[in-house]
Structure formats: C-alpha cells, structure tokens
N, C-alpha and C positions, 0 to 999 in steps of 0.2 A: 410435099409441094404446095399443096393447096394452102398449108399454114402460113408459108411465106407470103403468098398472096394476100392474105388477111392482114398480116403485121405491115405490109408495105400500103396497102390501101388506108390503113387506120394511120400512118405516119403520114402518108400524102395530104389527108383530111386534116391532121393538126397542123401540117403547114400552111395550108390553105386559109385555116381558120383564124392564126394568128396574126395579128398586125405588126408591120414591120416597125409601127412607131415605138421608140424605149420608153418603158414607163419606169419615172425616177422612183427610187426607193428612198423613203422619208428615213431620217435617222430617228430612232425613240430616244425618249428622256432617259428611260430605264429600261432593264429586263428583269422580270420575276426571278428569285433563286428558290432552291428547292431546301428551304430550311425551317425548322420550326419556328413557331411563331412568339419562342420565350424574348424575343427581343423587341417585342409590341409594348406599347405604352401600357402601364398597368390600370389606368383608369377607362377601363372597358366599357363602363355604363355609357361613355359617349361614342364608343367606336362599334360599328357595324362588323366591319371585315378589315384585317390588317395582314399584309404580305410584305416580307424581307425583300428589297429589290437591290440591284447594282446599277447605280447610275452611270449614265454616259455623259461625262463631261465635254467630250469633244461634239457631241450632238447640238450643244448649245450654239455653237460656231456657225449652224446652218440657218437659213432664212425661215424653213419650215421645219416643224418638230410633230412627233406622234406620241401620243400616250395611250396605252391601252388600260383599259378600267379595272380589269380583274386578270388573275393568272391565267395560264391555258389549263385544260382540264386535266392534261397530264401532272401538274404541279399541285392542283388545287383538289383533285379528286372530287371536283363536282362538275357534271354534266348539265347542271341546270342555272349554274352561275350566269347572269348576264354580263357578256363581255362587249364593251364597244371600242371603237376607236375614236380618240378625239384628235382632231387636227389642229395644230396651233400655226399661226403665222407672225412672224415677229415683226414687233412694231417699233419699240426703241431698245437701245441697249447701252448702259454705261458701265465702264470698267470691264468690259470682256476680254481686252487684250490682256489681262492680268490675272483670268478666272482660273488658270492652274498654278497660280502661286499662292502660298500659304501668306496669311495676312491681308489678302485682298478681298475686298467686297466688289460685287458685281450684280447690277440690277437689270434684269430682261423683262419686256412687256409684250405680250404675245396677244392675239386676238382670235376669238373660237367662236362658233355659230350661236354660243350660249353667253358671250360676253368676254371682256378682258381676263387675262390670267398674267400675275405679274410672279416672276421666280428670281428670289434672291440667292445669290451664292457668297457664302462667306467661308474662307479657308477651307475650300473644296467641299463646303458642305451646303447641300440645297434646300432652300426652305419655300414652299409655295401651296397655294390651294386652286382650286378648279372646281366650278359650279357646273355640272353638267346634267342636262334632262331632269332637273330636279334633285339630284343628289349633290353632295358635296364631299370633294376627295382631297386630300392633301398629301405631301411629301415632306419627310424630316427625318434629320439623321437619327439613328438608333440611340438609345439611353442605355448607357451601362453603369452601374454601379460598382464602384471601386472605393473599398474602405469607406464605408458609409457617406459616400459622395456621388452624385449622379454628374456624369460627363457625357457629352456628346462623342458619339464614334464617326469621325469621316469617312472611313471606309465601309460604313454600312447606313443604309437608310431603309426607312418602312413607307409603304404606300397605304393610306387609310382611307375607307370609307368611313364617313360620319353617320350617325345614326339621325334620323329626322326628328325634329324637335315636334312633340305633339302639342297640339294646340287646343287648348282649354276653351271651351265655350264659355262667352261671357252670359252671367245670370242678370237678370234685371230685378 
C-alpha cells in the first residue's frame, strides 16, 4: 500500500512542476538514418563527418526550423560526438508554393545566431550550408554512380561536417 502513496506523490510532484504553457515543437530540416556511409562523397579529405539523412520538405513551410548537427548516439555509435541544435528563423522565401513539384526551384533564407543560412530546393533536392560555432556544415543530395555517370538522388541526402582549413603561418 505504501508503494501507491509513493507513486501518487511522485505524480503530484510532476503535475505541479510542469507549466501549463504549451511548448511548440519545431520541425526539423532532416532526420538521421541508420545507413552505412557508402553514399557519402568520395573526397573524404575535405569531410570530417558524413551522415545519410531523410529530408523533411514539409518543415520548409514553417517559420522556424531546427537542425541537429550530429546523429544521436544510438545511430552514430559515439557518445563523445558533440551534438548541437541550430534554430533557424525564416527571413525570405521565393517559390515555396512549388517546393513539392518537380522542375521547381525555391530559395529560402534563414537567420541563426551565427549568421544567415540559405537553402535552395531544386526538384525536391536540398542544397545548403551552415556556419555554426566555427564549424561548417552542408546538406546535399547523395551522389550515385550509374553506368559511369554520377547522378544526384532526390530521395537521399547527406549531412556533412567539413574539415577546418589549416592555416599556414606566414614566414617573413
């Protein structure tokens, strides 16, 4: 019987500590997929991290958008990976009414606490880059090779963290 009292007290504490204000859920630009990284670009000397992602085109209709910089530990097998959330707020949009149609081009400009972010959507393929806390990230369609020709795959995107450029000190 005492266990019911403990559970009841815990539930009452949770009810009192939660505010009645609804917290909006921001849509994400993409979600990480559990796939191998064979779809990542081959020029790995420029890329520090690469993850296959599923794009949320519907999220582009929202005024605010969220980007997570790294996959969750359950997908990345890394508990030390630095995972941050970047909140974007839409500033301008062109051609968004046709974003889900083939043959269309849309341009969206967002602001973040580290500067502007431009996202271009062409034929349901997303291209964009973000500078965040000294790091450069980008999103682009996966590249697949078909009969010695590289083509972009609109159903597949990769999220890339670029390597930092090494500054060579000037000698006098």
